[in-house]
N, C-alpha and C positions, 0 to 999 in steps of 0.2 A: 681074090685079092682086092682089097679096097684101096683106092688111091684118093688122097685128099689134096686138093689144090685150091688156090684163090679162084673166085668167080671171074669170068670174063663177060664182056658184052654179049657174046654169042650164047651164053648160058641163061640170060634173063628169061626167055620164054619157058624153058624147061624148069627153071627154078620156080616160076609162078605156078606151073602145072604140079610140081611136086608138093608145094604148099597147099594148093587147092585140094588135091586128092587126099593128102595126109590129114587135113583138118575138116574135109567135107564142106568147105565154104571158101569164099574168095578173100575174106578179111585179112588173113595172114599174108597172102600174095600181094595184096594192096599195101599192107604195112611195109613189106620189104621195098616196094617201089617208092613209097613215101620217104622212108629212111634214106634210101640211095640219093634222093634229091635234097636231103637236108644237110645241115652242118654237123650232124651227129653220126654220119656214116664213116666207118673205118674200113677202107677197101681191103686191107689185109686180114680183116676179121669177118669177111663174108666168104665162106668156104663151101665147096661142093665135094661130095663123095662120088666117086666113079667106080663102076665095076665093068671091066672090059670096054673102057672108053664111053660108057653110057652113064649119065648123071642119074643117080638114084636117091641122093639126099642133099640137104642144104642146111647150113646153120649161119645165123647172123648175130653178131655181137655189136652193139652200138652204144654211144654215150648217153647216159641219163644223169640226172642231178641228185645229189644227196645234200639236203639242206639241214644244217644244224647251226653251230656258231658261225660257220662259213659255208658257202656253196661249193661243193666239190664235184668234179666230173668222175663218175664211176662207169663201169661197164654193165650193160644189161644184156642178158642172153635171151633173145627172142627174134624170130621163131626158130625152132629146130624141127625139120620135116624130113621124113623118109617115105618114099613110095610105099603104099600099104603092103604090096606083095614082097617088099624087101625088109619089112620091119622085123624086129627081134632076131637080127643077124649080126648085131654089133656095129652097125653103121652109125647110128646116133651116138653111141659111145665113142667111136673113133673120131667123129666130128667134134664132140665136146673136148676130148683129150687134146686134139690138135689146136683147137681154139684157145684152150687154157694155156698151152705152151707158148703160143704167140702172144697172148696177153701178158704172161710172165716176162717174155723177152722184151716187150714194150714197156716194162716197169709199171704196169697198171696195178692198182691197189686191191680192188675187189671186183668180183663178178656177182651180179644179182640175178636171180631167176624166180619166176613163179611157175611151179611145176610139181610133178609127183615126187614126194619125199623119198619113197623107196628106190626111185631111179637116181635122183640127183645126189643123194647122200653118199653114193658109191664114189663120187668124184670129189668128196670133201666139202660139199655144201651142208650148211647147218641153218636152222631157223634164224632169221635175221634178228630176232629179239635178243639172241645170245650176244650180239654185237651192238645192242642199243640202236638198231636200225628199224625204223617203222615203215610198214607197208602203206602205200597210198590207197590200197583196196581193202574192203571189209572181207578178208579171207581168213581161214584158219591159220594160226601161227606157223604150223609145220610146212605149209606149201609156199611160203614166201621165204626164200633162202639166200644165203650169202656164202661165197667162198672167198676167204682172204688170200691174197697172193703175197709174195715176198715183200712187196713194197707197202703192205698194209701197216697202218699206224692207228692208235686209239682214237685219233681225232676224226676218223671216219665213222661218224654216227649222226643220227638225225632222221629225217623223213625223206623217203625216196619220192621224186617227182619225175614222171615220164613226160617227154616233150609232147606237144599237141599232135605230132604225127601218129601217136598211139591211140588217139581218140577213135572210138568206133570199133575197136578190136575186142 
């Protein structure tokens, strides 16, 4: 049974460990810490997954900018991490679903992710170009994806800019 809940201060160490082991490097763990200290942090969208009271996964959604005719705050999903020995058991999916529900409840408009298309398309993500949203990175079109939420409107288009906290990831 997977339990999903908001992160607490006492989770910070294990969240860093989950990210470091899942990605095989410390960049994502450092990113989480930097976002927490920034004005882009959304406490209710930093979630942990527990099995029998042990944290086995973490997901973070934070604010990024979409710059077109106006600058709009949208949600970026990064990172998503699950302990390697607990991967492929639905934990990442449970974290994504819970986060998307919270983002909907907060009346957010879109969620943006850079990730594996075969995984994220299951949750309704589509290539960002479909929505006239440009990636800030030189990546294949299918890996930079957008999921429109109920508050989405056509004015959400332009180029995505990640805050400087993402530099070095």
